[in-house]
C-alpha positions as CSV (number, residue, x, y, z in Angstrom):
1,X,0.0,0.0,0.0
2,X,1.3,3.4,-0.9
3,X,0.7,6.8,0.7
4,X,-1.5,7.9,-2.3
5,X,-3.8,4.9,-1.7
6,X,-4.4,6.0,2.0
7,X,-5.1,9.6,0.9
8,X,-7.6,8.5,-1.7
9,X,-9.3,6.1,0.7
10,X,-9.5,8.9,3.3
11,X,-11.0,11.3,0.8
12,X,-13.6,8.8,-0.3
13,X,-14.5,8.0,3.3
14,X,-14.8,11.7,4.1
15,X,-16.9,12.4,1.0
16,X,-19.2,9.5,1.7
17,X,-19.6,10.3,5.4
18,X,-20.4,13.9,4.6
19,X,-22.9,13.1,1.9
20,X,-24.7,10.6,4.0
21,X,-24.8,12.9,7.1
22,X,-26.2,15.8,5.1
23,X,-28.6,13.6,3.3
24,X,-30.0,12.3,6.6
25,X,-30.1,15.8,8.0
26,X,-32.2,17.2,5.1
27,X,-34.1,13.9,4.5
28,X,-32.9,13.7,0.8
29,X,-33.9,10.7,-1.3
30,X,-31.2,8.1,-1.9
31,X,-31.3,9.0,-5.6
32,X,-29.8,12.4,-4.9
33,X,-27.1,10.9,-2.6
34,X,-26.1,8.4,-5.2
35,X,-25.9,10.8,-8.1
36,X,-24.3,13.5,-6.1
37,X,-21.6,11.1,-4.8
38,X,-20.9,9.9,-8.3
39,X,-20.8,13.4,-9.7
40,X,-18.3,14.3,-7.0
41,X,-16.0,11.4,-7.4
42,X,-16.6,10.3,-11.1
43,X,-17.5,13.6,-12.7
44,X,-20.0,14.7,-15.2
45,X,-19.4,11.7,-17.5
46,X,-20.6,9.1,-14.9
47,X,-23.3,10.9,-13.0
48,X,-26.0,10.5,-15.8
49,X,-25.2,6.7,-15.8
50,X,-26.0,6.4,-12.1
51,X,-29.1,8.5,-12.6
52,X,-30.3,6.4,-15.5
53,X,-29.9,3.3,-13.3
54,X,-32.8,4.6,-11.2
55,X,-34.9,5.6,-14.2
56,X,-33.9,6.4,-17.8
57,X,-35.7,9.7,-17.7
58,X,-33.5,10.9,-14.8
59,X,-30.3,11.0,-16.9
60,X,-30.6,14.7,-17.6
61,X,-30.9,15.3,-13.9
62,X,-27.5,13.6,-13.5
63,X,-26.0,15.9,-16.1
64,X,-27.5,18.9,-14.4
65,X,-26.2,18.0,-11.0
66,X,-22.7,17.3,-12.3
67,X,-22.5,20.6,-14.3
68,X,-23.9,22.6,-11.4
69,X,-21.3,20.9,-9.1
70,X,-18.5,21.9,-11.5
71,X,-19.7,25.5,-11.6
72,X,-20.1,25.8,-7.9
73,X,-16.7,24.1,-7.3
74,X,-15.0,26.5,-9.7
75,X,-16.3,29.6,-7.8
76,X,-15.7,28.1,-4.4
77,X,-12.1,27.3,-5.4
78,X,-11.6,30.9,-6.7
79,X,-13.0,32.2,-3.4
80,X,-10.7,29.9,-1.4
81,X,-7.8,31.3,-3.4
82,X,-8.7,34.8,-2.5
83,X,-8.9,33.9,1.2
84,X,-5.5,32.2,1.0
85,X,-4.0,35.3,-0.6
86,X,-5.5,37.5,2.1
87,X,-3.9,35.5,4.9
88,X,-0.6,34.8,3.2
89,X,2.4,36.7,4.6
């Protein structure tokens, strides 16, 4: 086992735990948890496949969730960069 394997496993465990905790808190259907998790880990290419596994008509929802995740992630990363610049010596 290499250090990268441990890091990846920790990231997946953190992502899964956070998704399940928030889903339970807001009482989200399992469909959104599964598609959100796959969009987070696998990206926009695999989220529609997971959505279509629940029902073929839900594939566009998977695309929408993945693209919105990319858009939100981009702006959150930009904002984090600004915060890191503000506190850098």
